[in-house]
ZAZA-339227 format. One line per 3 residues: number of its first residue (from 1); their letters; for each residue z, x, y of N, C-alpha, C. Coordinates in Angstrom, 1 decimal. Atoms other than C-alpha are relative to their C-alpha. Example, Ala and Ser with C-alpha at 12.3 -4.5 7.8 and 13.67 -1.06 7.14 Angstrom:
REM ZAZA-339227
1> as> 0.0,0.9,-1.2,7.8,12.3,-4.5,0.0,0.9,1.2; 0.0,-0.9,-1.1,7.1,13.7,-1.1,0.8,-0.8,1.1
REM end
This chain:
REM ZAZA-339227
1> mga> 0.8,-0.9,0.2,57.0,-4.8,148.8,-1.4,-0.7,-0.3; 1.1,0.2,0.3,54.1,-7.2,148.0,-0.9,0.2,0.8; 1.0,-0.4,-1.0,52.3,-7.1,151.2,-0.4,1.4,0.1
4> lsl> 0.1,-1.2,-0.1,52.8,-3.5,151.4,-0.9,0.7,-1.2; 0.7,-0.6,1.2,51.5,-2.7,147.9,-1.6,-0.4,0.1; 1.5,0.4,-0.3,48.3,-4.9,148.8,-0.5,0.9,0.9
7> rta> 0.5,-0.7,-0.9,47.8,-2.8,151.8,-0.2,1.6,-0.5; 0.2,-1.0,0.4,48.2,0.1,149.9,-1.4,0.3,-0.9; 1.2,0.0,1.1,45.6,-0.8,147.4,-1.5,-0.1,0.6
10> vfg> 1.2,0.3,-0.8,43.2,-1.8,150.0,-0.6,1.1,0.9; 0.2,-1.1,-0.7,43.5,1.3,152.0,-0.4,0.9,-0.9; 0.3,-1.2,0.8,42.9,3.7,148.9,-1.4,-0.2,-0.2
13> gll> 1.2,0.1,0.2,39.5,2.2,148.9,-1.2,1.1,0.3; 0.8,-0.9,-0.2,36.1,3.8,149.3,-0.3,0.0,1.7; 0.3,0.1,-1.4,35.2,2.5,152.9,1.1,0.2,0.8
16> tlf> -1.2,-0.5,-1.0,37.7,4.0,155.6,-0.4,0.2,1.4; -0.2,-0.4,-1.3,38.3,4.7,159.1,0.4,1.5,0.1; -0.5,-1.2,0.1,38.4,8.4,159.6,0.1,0.3,1.7
19> atg> -0.2,-0.4,-1.7,39.4,10.0,163.1,-1.1,1.1,-0.1; 0.9,-0.9,-0.6,36.6,11.8,165.0,0.7,1.2,0.4; -0.3,-1.1,-0.6,36.9,15.1,166.5,0.1,1.6,-0.9
22> vaq> 0.1,-1.2,0.9,37.5,18.8,165.4,0.9,0.4,-0.8; -0.7,-0.3,0.9,38.9,19.6,162.4,0.8,1.4,0.0; -0.6,-1.3,-0.3,41.4,22.6,162.1,-0.7,0.5,-1.6
25> aqd> 0.9,-0.4,1.1,39.8,25.1,159.6,0.9,0.0,-1.3; -0.9,0.5,1.3,41.0,24.7,156.0,0.1,1.8,-0.4; -0.1,-1.5,0.8,42.3,28.0,154.2,-0.1,0.1,-1.3
28> phr> 0.5,0.5,1.3,40.6,28.5,151.3,0.9,0.9,-1.3; -1.0,-0.5,0.9,43.8,30.1,149.4,1.0,-1.1,-0.3; -0.7,0.9,0.2,45.6,27.0,149.6,-0.7,-1.0,-0.9
31> pav> 0.6,1.0,1.3,45.1,24.9,146.2,-0.1,-1.4,0.5; 0.2,1.4,-0.1,44.2,21.4,146.2,1.4,-0.8,-0.3; -1.5,0.3,0.2,47.3,19.1,146.2,0.0,-1.3,-1.3
34> ggi> 0.0,1.1,1.0,46.2,15.7,144.3,-0.9,0.3,-0.8; 1.3,0.2,1.0,43.4,14.6,141.9,-1.1,0.2,0.3; 1.5,-0.2,-0.2,39.6,14.8,141.9,-0.2,-0.2,1.3
37> gsp> 0.8,0.4,-1.3,38.1,14.9,145.1,1.2,0.3,1.2; -0.7,-0.8,-1.2,41.4,16.2,147.1,0.0,1.0,0.5; 0.5,-1.0,-1.1,40.8,18.5,150.1,1.3,1.0,-0.6
40> ida> -0.9,-0.9,0.0,42.8,21.7,149.9,1.2,0.0,0.9; -0.9,0.0,-1.1,44.6,20.8,153.1,0.8,-1.3,-0.2; -0.5,1.3,-0.2,45.7,17.1,152.0,1.7,0.1,0.0
43> mif> -1.4,-0.1,-0.8,49.2,16.6,153.5,1.0,-0.3,-1.4; -1.0,-0.3,0.8,52.2,17.6,151.4,1.5,-0.4,0.6; -1.6,0.3,-0.6,56.0,16.4,151.8,1.2,1.0,-0.6
46> yva> -1.3,-0.4,0.6,59.1,18.2,151.3,1.1,0.1,0.9; -1.0,0.5,-0.9,62.6,18.2,152.5,0.6,1.6,0.6; -0.3,-1.2,-0.7,63.8,21.0,154.9,1.5,0.0,0.4
49> hga> -1.3,-0.2,-0.6,67.2,22.2,155.9,0.2,1.0,1.0; 0.0,-1.0,-1.1,68.1,23.7,159.3,1.5,0.1,0.5; -1.1,0.1,-0.6,71.0,24.1,161.6,0.5,-1.1,0.5
52> dga> -0.2,1.5,-0.3,73.1,21.2,162.5,-0.5,-0.2,1.4; 0.8,0.4,-1.4,71.0,19.7,165.3,-1.5,0.3,0.0; 1.1,-0.3,0.1,68.1,21.1,164.3,-1.2,-1.1,0.2
55> cgp> 0.9,1.4,-0.2,66.2,17.5,164.0,0.5,-0.9,0.8; -0.8,0.9,-1.0,68.5,15.9,166.6,1.4,0.1,-0.1; -1.6,0.0,-0.2,72.1,15.1,167.2,0.5,-0.4,-1.5
58> gca> -0.5,0.5,1.2,73.9,15.3,164.0,-0.9,0.2,-1.3; 1.1,0.0,1.0,70.7,16.0,162.0,0.0,1.5,-0.5; 0.4,-1.5,0.5,70.1,19.1,159.7,-1.2,-0.1,-0.9
61> dwi> 0.8,0.0,1.2,68.0,18.0,157.1,-1.1,-1.1,0.5; 1.0,1.0,-0.2,64.7,16.4,157.4,-1.4,0.2,-1.0; 1.2,-0.2,1.3,61.0,15.7,155.2,-0.9,0.3,1.3
64> aae> 1.2,-0.3,-0.7,58.3,17.7,156.4,-1.4,-0.6,-0.4; 1.2,0.7,0.4,55.1,16.1,156.5,-1.5,0.9,0.3; 0.7,-0.8,-0.7,52.2,18.7,156.7,-1.5,0.0,-0.6
67> gtv> 1.2,0.2,0.4,48.5,18.4,156.3,-1.0,-0.9,0.7; 1.0,1.2,-0.4,45.6,16.1,156.4,0.0,-1.2,-0.7; -0.2,1.2,0.7,46.0,12.5,155.7,-1.2,-0.4,-0.9
70> qwd> 1.0,0.2,0.9,44.0,11.5,152.6,0.2,-1.1,-0.5; 0.2,1.1,0.7,43.1,8.8,150.2,1.0,0.0,-1.2; -1.2,0.2,1.2,46.3,9.7,148.1,1.2,0.2,0.5
73> thk> -1.1,-0.6,-0.7,48.7,10.8,150.6,1.3,-1.0,0.1; -0.9,1.1,0.0,50.7,7.6,150.5,0.9,0.2,-1.4; -0.8,0.0,1.5,51.7,8.1,146.7,0.8,1.2,0.1
76> rli> -0.9,-1.2,-0.2,53.3,11.6,147.8,1.4,-0.6,0.8; -0.7,0.7,-0.8,55.1,9.8,150.5,1.3,-0.4,-0.6; -1.0,1.1,1.0,56.6,7.2,148.2,0.6,0.9,-0.7
79> ail> -0.5,-0.8,0.8,57.5,9.8,145.9,1.4,1.0,0.7; -1.4,-0.6,-0.5,59.9,11.9,147.9,0.9,-0.7,0.8; -0.6,1.0,-0.6,61.2,8.9,149.8,0.9,-0.5,-1.3
82> drq> -0.6,0.6,1.1,62.2,7.6,146.4,1.1,1.1,-0.8; -0.9,-1.2,0.4,63.9,11.1,145.5,1.4,0.1,0.8; -1.4,-0.4,-0.7,66.5,11.1,148.2,1.2,-1.1,-0.2
85> sgr> -1.0,0.7,0.2,68.8,8.7,146.9,0.7,-0.7,1.0; -0.6,0.6,-0.9,69.4,6.4,149.5,0.0,0.8,1.6; -0.2,-0.8,-1.2,69.3,9.2,152.2,-1.4,-0.7,0.9
88> klp> 0.9,0.4,-0.7,67.2,8.2,155.2,-0.2,1.2,1.0; 0.3,-1.3,-0.8,66.0,11.7,156.4,-1.2,-0.6,0.9; 1.2,-0.1,-1.0,63.6,11.9,159.7,-1.3,0.5,-0.7
91> vvi> 1.4,-0.4,0.6,59.9,12.5,158.7,-0.5,0.8,1.4; 1.0,-0.8,-1.1,58.5,15.5,161.0,-1.4,0.3,-0.2; 1.5,0.0,0.5,54.7,15.2,161.2,-0.4,1.0,0.8
94> hsw> 0.8,-1.0,-0.4,52.4,18.0,161.5,-1.3,-0.2,-0.7; 1.5,0.3,0.5,48.8,16.7,160.7,-1.0,0.5,0.6; 1.0,-0.5,-0.5,45.5,18.1,161.2,-1.3,-0.8,-0.8
97> gpa> 1.2,0.5,1.1,41.8,17.4,160.0,-0.4,-1.2,0.3; 0.8,1.5,-0.4,39.5,14.4,159.9,0.9,-0.9,-0.9; -0.7,0.9,0.9,42.1,11.9,158.7,-0.3,-1.2,-0.2
100> nln> 0.2,1.5,0.5,41.9,8.8,156.7,1.2,-0.8,0.8; -0.8,0.6,-0.7,43.3,6.5,159.2,0.7,-1.2,-0.8; -0.5,1.1,1.0,43.8,3.5,156.9,1.2,0.6,-0.8
103> vay> -0.9,-0.3,1.1,46.1,5.4,154.7,0.9,0.4,1.5; -1.2,-0.4,-1.1,47.9,7.0,158.2,0.6,-1.2,0.5; -0.7,1.0,-0.4,48.8,3.5,159.1,0.8,-0.6,-1.2
106> slg> -0.5,0.5,1.3,49.8,2.6,155.5,1.3,0.8,-0.2; -1.5,-0.8,-0.2,52.4,5.7,156.0,0.8,-0.6,0.9; -0.7,0.6,-0.9,53.7,4.0,159.0,0.8,-1.2,-0.6
109> ril> -0.5,1.0,0.5,54.3,0.9,157.2,1.5,0.4,-1.1; -0.9,-1.0,0.9,56.0,3.1,154.4,1.6,0.1,0.6; -1.1,-0.4,-0.9,58.3,4.4,156.7,0.9,-1.0,0.7
112> rsr> -0.9,1.3,-1.0,59.3,1.2,158.8,0.7,-0.7,-1.2; -0.8,0.8,1.2,60.1,-0.6,155.4,1.2,0.9,-0.4; -1.2,-1.2,0.4,62.5,2.4,154.5,1.0,0.2,1.2
115> gvd> -0.9,-0.2,-1.0,64.1,2.4,157.8,0.0,1.6,0.4; 0.3,-1.2,-0.2,63.1,6.0,158.4,-0.4,0.3,1.5; 0.3,-0.7,-1.5,62.9,7.9,161.9,-1.2,0.6,-0.3
118> tta> 1.1,-0.7,0.1,59.8,9.9,163.1,0.1,0.6,1.1; -0.1,-1.2,-1.0,59.1,12.9,165.1,-1.4,1.0,-0.3; 1.0,-1.0,0.3,56.3,15.6,165.2,0.5,1.4,0.4
121> gst> -0.4,-1.5,-0.1,56.8,19.5,164.9,-0.4,0.9,-1.3; 0.5,-1.1,1.1,56.0,22.4,162.7,1.3,0.6,-0.7; -1.1,-0.4,0.8,58.5,23.4,160.0,-0.4,1.2,-0.3
124> eae> 0.3,-1.3,0.3,58.7,27.0,159.5,1.2,0.0,-1.3; -0.6,-0.4,1.2,60.3,27.6,156.0,0.3,1.5,0.1; -0.4,-1.4,0.2,62.4,30.9,155.7,-0.4,0.7,-1.1
127> acr> 0.6,-0.3,1.2,61.0,31.3,152.4,-1.3,0.6,0.2; 1.6,-0.2,-0.3,57.5,31.6,153.7,-0.1,1.4,0.8; 0.1,-0.9,-0.7,58.4,34.4,155.8,-0.8,1.4,-0.7
130> gkn> 0.6,-1.3,0.6,55.9,37.4,155.2,-1.1,-0.4,-1.2; 1.1,0.5,1.2,54.1,35.3,152.4,-1.5,-0.5,0.4; 1.2,0.5,-0.3,50.5,34.3,152.2,0.1,-1.4,-0.1
133> eed> 0.0,1.7,0.1,49.4,30.6,152.4,0.1,-0.5,-1.4; -0.1,0.5,1.8,49.1,30.3,148.6,1.4,0.1,-0.1; -1.6,-0.1,0.3,52.6,31.5,148.1,0.7,-0.7,0.5
136> cfa> -0.9,0.7,-0.7,53.9,29.7,150.7,0.0,-1.4,-0.8; 0.7,1.2,0.5,52.2,26.4,149.4,0.9,-0.3,-1.4; -0.7,0.3,1.6,53.7,27.0,145.9,1.4,-0.2,0.4
139> lkr> -1.4,0.3,-0.2,57.1,27.1,147.3,0.3,-1.6,0.5; 0.0,1.3,-0.8,56.6,23.8,149.3,-0.3,-1.2,-1.0; 0.6,1.3,0.7,54.9,21.7,146.8,1.1,-0.7,-1.0
142> pgg> -0.9,0.6,0.7,57.8,21.2,144.7,0.9,-1.1,0.5; -0.6,1.0,-0.7,59.4,19.1,147.4,1.2,0.8,0.9; -1.3,-0.4,-0.8,62.3,21.4,148.7,1.4,-0.2,-1.0
145> pld> -0.2,-0.5,-1.7,64.9,21.6,150.2,-0.5,1.3,-0.1; 0.6,-1.4,-0.3,63.7,24.8,151.9,0.9,0.3,1.3; -0.7,-0.4,-1.6,65.8,26.5,155.0,-1.1,0.3,0.6
148> akl> 1.2,0.2,-1.0,63.6,26.0,157.7,0.6,0.1,1.4; -0.1,0.0,-1.4,63.4,26.0,161.7,-1.1,-1.1,0.4; 1.0,0.8,-1.0,61.5,23.1,163.9,-0.3,1.0,1.1
151> ktp> 0.8,-0.6,-1.1,59.2,24.4,166.7,-0.8,-1.2,0.5; 0.9,0.7,-0.4,57.2,22.3,168.9,-1.5,0.2,-0.8; 1.5,-0.5,0.9,53.6,22.0,166.8,-0.9,0.6,0.6
154> dap> 0.8,-0.8,-0.6,51.3,24.2,167.5,-1.6,-0.7,-0.1; 1.2,0.9,-0.1,48.5,21.6,166.6,0.3,-1.3,0.9; -0.3,1.3,-0.4,48.4,18.2,168.8,0.5,-1.1,-0.9
157> cdl> -0.5,1.2,0.6,50.0,15.0,167.6,-1.1,-0.9,0.2; 1.5,0.5,-0.1,46.4,13.5,166.8,0.4,-1.4,-0.3; 0.3,1.2,0.1,45.4,10.2,166.2,0.9,-0.6,-1.3
160> acv> -0.6,0.8,1.0,46.7,9.9,162.6,1.6,0.4,0.2; -1.3,-0.5,0.0,50.0,11.8,163.5,0.9,-1.3,0.9; -0.4,1.1,-0.7,50.4,8.9,166.3,0.3,-1.5,-0.9
163> lil> -0.1,1.1,0.8,49.7,6.2,163.9,1.3,-0.1,-1.0; -1.1,-0.3,1.0,52.4,7.7,161.5,1.3,-0.2,0.7; -1.2,-0.2,-1.3,54.8,8.2,164.4,0.4,-1.6,0.2
166> agg> -0.4,1.4,-0.3,54.6,4.6,165.2,0.9,-0.7,-1.0; -0.4,0.7,1.1,56.1,3.6,161.7,1.4,0.3,0.2; -1.4,-0.4,-0.1,59.5,5.3,162.7,0.6,-1.2,0.7
169> vhr> -0.9,0.9,-0.4,62.5,2.9,163.5,0.4,0.7,1.6; -0.1,-1.0,-1.1,63.2,5.6,166.2,-1.0,1.3,0.1; 1.0,-0.8,-0.1,60.5,7.6,167.6,0.2,0.8,1.1
172> slp> -0.2,-0.9,-1.0,60.6,10.9,169.5,-1.0,0.9,-0.2; 0.7,-1.5,-0.2,58.3,13.8,170.7,0.7,1.0,0.3; -0.6,-1.3,-0.7,59.6,17.3,171.6,-0.7,0.2,0.9
175> agt> 1.1,-0.5,-1.2,58.7,18.4,175.1,-0.8,0.9,-0.3; 1.4,-1.0,0.3,55.4,20.2,175.1,-0.9,-0.3,-0.8; 1.1,0.3,1.0,53.8,18.4,172.4,-1.0,-0.6,1.0
178> rvl> 1.4,0.7,-0.3,50.2,17.3,173.1,-0.1,-1.2,-0.8; 0.3,0.9,0.9,49.4,14.1,172.3,-1.5,-0.3,0.2; 1.4,-0.3,-0.5,45.5,14.0,171.9,-0.8,-1.2,-1.0
181> lsg> 0.4,1.3,0.7,43.9,10.6,170.9,-2.0,0.4,-0.2; 1.6,-0.1,0.4,40.0,10.9,169.3,-0.3,-1.5,-0.1; 0.8,1.2,0.3,37.5,8.0,168.3,0.5,0.1,-1.4
184> mei> -0.2,0.3,1.7,37.4,6.6,164.7,-1.7,-0.3,-0.1; 1.5,0.4,0.5,34.0,6.2,162.4,0.4,-0.4,-1.3; -0.2,0.7,1.6,33.6,4.4,159.1,-0.6,1.2,-0.7
187> hnr> 0.5,-1.0,0.8,33.2,7.0,156.2,0.6,-0.6,-1.5; 0.0,0.4,1.2,32.6,6.3,152.6,0.1,1.3,-0.7; -0.1,-1.3,0.7,34.1,9.3,150.7,-0.7,0.3,-1.2
190> lap> 0.9,-0.6,1.3,31.9,9.2,147.6,-1.7,-0.4,0.6; 1.5,0.1,-0.6,28.4,8.3,149.5,0.0,-0.1,1.3; 0.0,-0.1,-1.0,27.2,9.0,152.7,-0.4,-0.9,1.0
193> nvs> 1.0,1.0,-0.7,25.1,6.1,153.9,1.0,-1.6,-0.1; -0.6,1.6,-0.1,26.7,2.8,155.3,-0.8,-0.6,0.9; 1.1,0.9,-1.2,24.3,0.2,157.1,0.8,-0.3,1.2
196> eer> -0.3,0.5,-1.2,24.9,-0.4,160.4,0.6,-1.3,0.4; -0.5,0.9,-0.1,25.5,-3.8,160.1,1.8,0.0,-0.9; -1.3,-0.2,0.8,28.2,-3.0,157.3,1.2,0.7,1.0
199> rqg> -0.8,-0.4,-0.9,29.7,-0.7,159.7,0.7,-0.4,1.1; -0.6,0.8,-1.0,30.0,-2.8,162.5,1.1,-0.9,-0.5; -1.0,0.6,0.3,31.8,-5.3,160.7,1.3,0.5,-0.5
202> ltv> -1.1,-0.5,0.6,34.1,-3.1,159.2,0.8,0.6,0.9; 0.0,-0.7,-1.1,34.7,-1.4,162.4,1.3,-1.1,0.7; -0.6,1.4,-1.1,35.7,-5.1,164.2,1.5,-0.1,-1.1
205> rfg> -0.9,0.1,0.9,37.8,-5.6,160.8,1.1,0.8,0.1; -1.2,-0.9,-0.1,39.9,-2.6,160.8,0.5,0.2,1.3; -0.7,0.3,-1.3,40.6,-2.7,164.5,0.7,-1.4,0.1
208> ely> -1.1,1.1,0.2,42.0,-6.2,164.0,1.4,0.3,-0.9; -1.1,-0.3,0.9,44.2,-5.0,161.2,0.7,1.3,1.1; -0.6,-0.8,-1.0,45.2,-1.9,163.7,0.9,-0.6,1.1
211> riy> -0.6,0.6,-1.3,46.3,-4.1,166.6,1.2,-0.9,-0.6; -1.0,0.5,0.5,48.3,-5.9,164.1,1.2,0.9,-0.2; -0.8,-1.0,0.6,50.1,-2.9,162.7,0.6,0.4,1.4
214> lrd> -0.8,-0.5,-1.1,50.7,-1.7,166.4,0.9,-0.9,0.7; -1.0,0.8,-0.5,52.3,-5.0,167.5,1.3,-0.1,-1.0; -1.2,-0.1,1.0,54.3,-4.9,164.2,0.9,0.9,0.5
217> mgv> -0.6,-1.1,-0.3,55.5,-1.4,165.2,0.8,0.0,1.3; -0.5,-0.2,-1.5,56.2,-2.3,168.9,-0.8,0.8,0.8; 0.5,-1.2,-1.0,53.6,-0.1,170.3,-1.1,-0.9,0.6
220> dte> 1.0,0.7,-0.9,51.3,-1.4,173.1,-1.5,0.0,-0.4; 1.3,0.3,0.7,47.9,-2.5,171.7,-0.9,0.9,1.1; 1.0,-0.7,-0.9,46.3,-0.6,174.8,-0.3,1.3,-0.6
223> lld> 0.2,-1.2,0.7,46.7,2.4,172.7,-1.7,0.0,-0.9; 1.3,0.3,0.9,43.8,0.8,170.4,-1.3,0.1,0.9; 1.0,-0.2,-1.1,41.6,0.3,173.7,-0.4,1.3,0.3
226> iid> 0.3,-1.7,-0.3,41.8,4.1,174.6,-0.7,0.3,-1.4; 0.8,-0.7,1.2,40.5,4.8,171.0,-1.0,-0.6,-0.2; 1.3,1.2,-0.1,37.9,1.9,171.1,-1.0,1.1,0.9
229> rns> 0.8,-0.8,-1.3,36.7,4.0,174.5,-0.5,1.3,-0.7; 0.4,-1.1,0.7,36.8,7.1,172.6,-1.0,0.1,-1.0; 1.1,0.2,1.3,34.7,6.1,169.5,-1.3,-0.3,1.0
232> esh> 1.8,0.1,-0.6,31.9,4.8,172.0,-0.4,1.3,0.7; 0.5,-1.1,-0.9,31.9,8.0,174.3,-0.1,1.2,-0.7; -0.3,-1.4,0.9,32.9,10.6,171.6,0.5,1.2,0.7
235> rqt> -1.0,-1.3,-0.8,35.5,12.2,173.7,1.3,-0.3,-0.7; -1.7,-0.2,0.7,39.3,12.9,173.0,0.5,-0.3,1.4; -0.7,0.2,-0.7,42.1,11.6,175.3,1.0,0.4,-0.1
238> elp> -1.2,-0.6,0.4,45.0,13.6,176.0,1.3,-0.8,0.9; -1.0,0.7,-0.5,47.9,11.4,176.9,1.5,1.0,0.5; -1.2,-0.7,-0.4,50.8,12.8,179.4,1.2,-0.6,-0.7
241> ase> -1.3,0.5,0.6,54.3,12.2,178.4,0.7,-1.3,0.8; -0.4,1.3,-0.9,54.6,9.6,181.2,-0.4,-1.3,-1.0; 0.4,1.1,0.9,52.6,7.4,178.8,0.4,-0.4,-1.1
244> wlr> -0.6,0.4,1.3,54.4,7.8,175.7,0.9,-1.1,0.1; -1.0,1.0,0.1,57.4,5.8,176.6,-0.8,-1.8,0.8; 0.7,0.9,-0.8,55.0,3.3,178.9,-0.5,-0.9,-1.4
247> lhi> 0.4,0.7,1.3,53.0,2.5,175.4,0.8,-0.2,-1.1; -0.9,0.5,0.8,56.0,2.4,173.4,-0.4,0.9,-1.3; 0.3,-0.8,0.7,54.6,5.3,171.5,1.1,0.7,-1.0
250> vts> -1.3,-0.4,0.8,58.1,6.7,171.1,0.9,-0.7,0.5; -1.5,0.7,-0.9,61.7,5.3,171.9,0.5,0.8,0.8; -0.8,-0.5,-1.4,62.9,8.1,173.6,-1.2,1.5,0.1
253> asl> 1.0,-1.0,-0.4,61.2,11.3,175.1,0.0,1.2,-1.0; -0.2,-1.7,0.5,62.4,14.4,173.1,1.1,-0.3,-1.1; -0.6,-0.2,0.7,64.2,15.4,170.3,1.8,0.0,0.5
REM end
């Protein structure tokens, strides 16, 4: 855990890489999750229970990961994994918003170190039916378990989603999932100004770390070439399903 702890400490710092692109609208009724500065849409984790086979062959229980990856998200992931008493429940990712990518791939390393499988999807908790976002959030926040169903995500599997997904020992995406890669930019969460020289140096350094991460996870580093091009052109790239296996983003095409 020494290397993992070091990475977690570094990625909790102020200067980080964020995904560019259009953020999903926040719900003002959803409370903040973490400490000071944590936004209302910060990612939460809870255990969900569905019908047999709901999350794959022989799988009825999973950990739902919902929200925006922020500077303190890794703490909540470690906490819920520690509560599973040795069970290796798959993590189902539903991410949105301008994600902290350094934390996103530290989540992937945590998942790989725990031997956890990953996929993407939207978790629909039965207890939330007919309730507003604030009441639904209050039910999810303690960590479950909640009776639920899985469906194809209504938001694309974005760059943060892909980085977390890569940490899974076995990785899959449901048919119909949109994989949408944005670019990246340096962001200081406490101060808006970063010098251009510092920005370029950090971009190169973070890029090197991402390549190491992708290689360690068994994902083709061509993925980062696509992301780098998007950073330069300020555009997004949608990867068709045929590319998921070629780039080893997934180990199987669907649940």
